[in-house]
N, C-alpha and C positions, 0 to 999 in steps of 0.2 A: 420346471414344468415343460414338457415337449409340446410344441405348437404344431397342430396339424392343419394345413390349409383345407379349405372346404372343397370337396370333390362332389361333383354331380355326374352321376351315370345316367345317360339318356338313351333310351331304346326307342327307336322309331318303328311303329307298327302299322301294318295294313293287313287286316284279316289274318292275323297270325296267332290265333288263340292256341293252336297246338304247340307252337314253339314256346309260347309263354308259359304254358302248363309245364313244359319239359325243363326249361332253362331259367325261368325267373327265380325259382327257389335257390339256386346257386348264387345268383347275384344278390338276392335278398339277404343271404347269410354271409356276405362279405364282412370281413373283420375290420375294415378301415373305420376309425372312430368318428370322423367328421364327414359323414356320407349322406347325400340325398339321392334317391332314386327317382327318375322321372320316366313315365310312359308318354311318349309323344305319339298321338294317333292320327293317321292320315284318313279320317272319316271312314273307319272300318264299318262293314255291314254285318259282320259276325258279332258275337258277344265277348270280344276281347276285353273291352273297357270294363264291362260289368264283372267279368271274371277277375280282373286285377282289383277292382274296387271291393269285391267281396273277400278275396283271399289274401290280398296284400294291402291293407288299408292305409299304410303309411307311405305308400308310393304316390307321388304327385302325378296327376293325370292332366295332360294338356291336349286338347282336341282341336285339330284343324278342321275348317269348314269343308274341305274336299281333299282328295288325294293329290298332293303336290309333288309326288315323287320323292326320291331320297334327298336331293340337294336342297330344293326349296322347302321341302317338308321339315328338314332339320333347321334351316334358316328361321322359319316361322316359330318353331317350338322354342328355340334357344333365345329368342327375344324375351321370353318369359323366365329365363333361368339366370340366377345370380350365383356364381361360385368362383373360386380361384382357379379350379381346373375343371374342364369339361371332358367326359369320356363318352365318345359316341360308340355305342355298342350294338352290334347286330343281335337281332332277337334269337338267332340260331347259334349262339355261343354259350358254352358251359365254361364257368370260371371256377378257380380254386378259391378257398376262403381268403387267403392273404395275397391275392393277385394285384391289388392296387399299390400296396406300400412300396414295393421295389421301384416301380415306375415313378412314383412321386418323389422318392429319395433321389433318383437319378436326375429328374428334371429340376429339383430344387438346387442341385449342385452347380448349376450354371444358369445365370439369367438369360443367356442367349439361346438356350434350348427352348424352342417353340412347341414342338410336338414330339410324340413318341409312340411306339407300339410295343406290346409284349411279343413273346415267341407265339406263333400260331401253329398248332398241331391239328391234324385231322380228328374230328370227333369219332369217325368210324374206324380209323386205323390209328390208334393213339400214338404209335411210335413213329408215324410218318408226319412230315411237315404238311401244312395245309396250303392249297394252291394260291389263295388270295392273301398272300402276306408273308408266310413262312417266317424267315428270320430277318425280315427287313427288305424294303423295296429299293430297286436301282433302275436307272434308265440309260439307254444307249443314245448316241448322237442323233438318231432318226426318230426318237420318241417311243421306242419299243420298251415297255416296262418288263422287268424280270426280278426275281427274288434270290436272296441267298437261301438255298434249299430248294429252289424251283425255277427252272429255266424252260419256258414253253411247257411241253407236256412231261418233262423229266422232273419228278418229284423225289427228293432224297428221304432217306430214313434219318431220323434224328439220333445220332450216336454221340452227341456232345460236341460235334465239330464246330458248332456256332455258339458255344456256351460262354460268350464274352459280350458285353455291351459295347456298342460302337455307333458311329455316325453312319447314317444311310441317306438315301435321296428322298424317299417317300415312305410314309407310314400307312398301313392298311386301314381302310375305313371300317373294317369289321371290328376293330378295337382301337380306335384313335383317341389318344390322350392329347389335349391341346390346352395351353394356358389361355384363359378366358380373354385376357386383354390382347393376345395375338389374334384370337378368333375375331374379335371386334375390330381390330386394326385392319384385318384383311377383308372384312365384310362377309365373313363365312364362305360357304361354297358358292360357285357360279351356278345360279339357278337355271341357266340355259342348258346346263348338262343333263338335267332331270335325273339321271342315274348313270353310274360307271365313270371312273377316272376323275371324278370331282375332287377326291382326296389327293390324287397325284398332282392335279392343278393347284390346289391349295398349298401343298408342300412346296411346289416349284415357286410359287409366288412369295412364300416365306423365304426360301433360299435366295431368290432375287434380291432380297433386302438383307442378306448376310446371316440369317438365322440358321439354327441347327435342327435337324430332325434326327431322332435317336431310336435305336433298337435296344430293348431291355431284356437280356437273357434270363434274368432271375424270375421274371413272371411268365407263366405259361397259361394259355387258354386254348380251348378246343372248339373248332368251327366246323359246322356242318357244310356250309358253302352252298351257293346257288339255291338258297331256300325259297326265294321269291321269283327268280327268273333263271331257268336252267341253262347250263352251258350250250345246249344244242338249240336254243331259242333264236331264231333269226333276228329278233328285235335287239337281243343282246349284241350280236354282231354289228348291227346298225349303230347302236349307241357307242360301242367301243371304238369303231373306226371314225365316226363323226367327231366324237368328243376328243379323240387323240389328235386329230388335225387342229381342232379349235385350240387345244392346249399348246400346240407348237406355235400357232399364230400369235397367241397372247403372250407367251413367255420368252420367245426368242427375239433378237434384234430383227426388224422387218426385212432387211436384205438377206440375212441368214435364214430366216423363217421361209422366204420364197424358195431358196435353193433347196432346203431340206424338204419342203412340202412337195416340190416337183419330183424329187427323188422318191418320196413316200407314195406319190400317185402311181409311179411305176411299180414299186414294190407291192402296193395294194392290188394293182392289176394282176400281177403273177398269183397273188393269193386268190383273187376272183377266178382265175383260170383253174387253179387247183380245186376249188369248190365245184366248178362246173364239171371237170373230169371226174369227180367223185360223186356226181349226181346230187350235190347239194345246191340246187338251183335257187332256193329261197335265200340262202346265205350269200350267194353270189350277187343276187339282186339287192341284198341289204348293203353290200359295199358300194355298189353303184348309187343307191339311194343316199348313203352317207356322204359321198363325194358331192352330189348335187346339192344337198342340204348345207354342207359346209360352204360351198361357193356362194350360195344364195345369202349366207349370213356372214360373209367376210366383214361388212361394215360394222356389224354388232360386235364381233370378236376384236376387230381392230381398235374399236373404242375402249376395250378393256386391257389394251396392251400396257404392260409394266414399262413406264418410261425410263426409270433409273435402274440400271443393272450393274452399277460400278462396284457394289458390295457382293456380287453374286458369289455364293458358296457352292462350288462345283463338286464337293464331296459326294460321291455316290453316282456320279454321271460317268459312263463309259465313253470314251472319245473314239469309238469305232462302232462297228455294226455287230450287235448280238446275233443277228440273223446269219451273218457270215461265220461268226465264231461257232455257232451251234450247228448249222446245217452243212457248211462246207468244211470247216476245220474239225468238226465232230467233237467240240468241247461242250460236254453235256452237264458238267457240274461247276458250280461257282468257283471253287479253288483253281480251276484250270483257266479262268478268264483273267487276262492281264489287263490291269487298269493303268 
């Protein structure tokens, strides 16, 4: 008899009834035999919850008392979830019927695999990779994230070039598979992030302890992207720049973190100037605000620093600058990057 570990798919929602109407049916029809579906609600003011209760009565609903954001919202909901595997799935993701099985098979093959993601394609352009995850996440030495299939604004067409499962540095929070005991071991997301880059930070913390993060090519999902906060929103710029600096402070050795962060401040300053020259004054202000906020909260982030990095698994980290590779050397596609 085949033993299927219990899998719980958790969708965090805030006023997202339209996405739930569109995409919950595909999740609900997943073929995995030992599956629980959970809607975690961040105190929505629309009728998201009543819609789910009426049309998908077997979905478990857990309601937070207010909107805690992505990171703390998930942390609170998952205290009420018991399963072998957790799948944190964005509400704007369409899945295929058998999307879960390949990822669980991959993760069951090695006890040191802590987290994984499927292949992410664009919902609107099905043949293209999706910006927030593509075929797995990587990180350069200065903390800039990029993906196999997407570097900065260059997104590749999926022609089978990444149809092999392999180790990566971070798995996308749009469809994040993680073993429950590793989630508990790490204490979930860093609630101070609120939203954006919390999954990269979580994966980095896991890798500091020697664990593996994987990309599963056999599973494909389709992501709308920017469903709750558009790419052009200055608050997104603020969160990305602030959280990126916090992530560096937490996960690097303090001496190295200081050197990298000083360099990042200069690189961020050039980005700020770019925004100013292009008339994006709100985005430039967001970078300045992110730096001030980061400096004010150095003690908080320092207290969360991982003390033991002796088992650090560096697979998926680029020991040079992806900014230099992309903008100066004009290497726009992942295969051109030399690790």
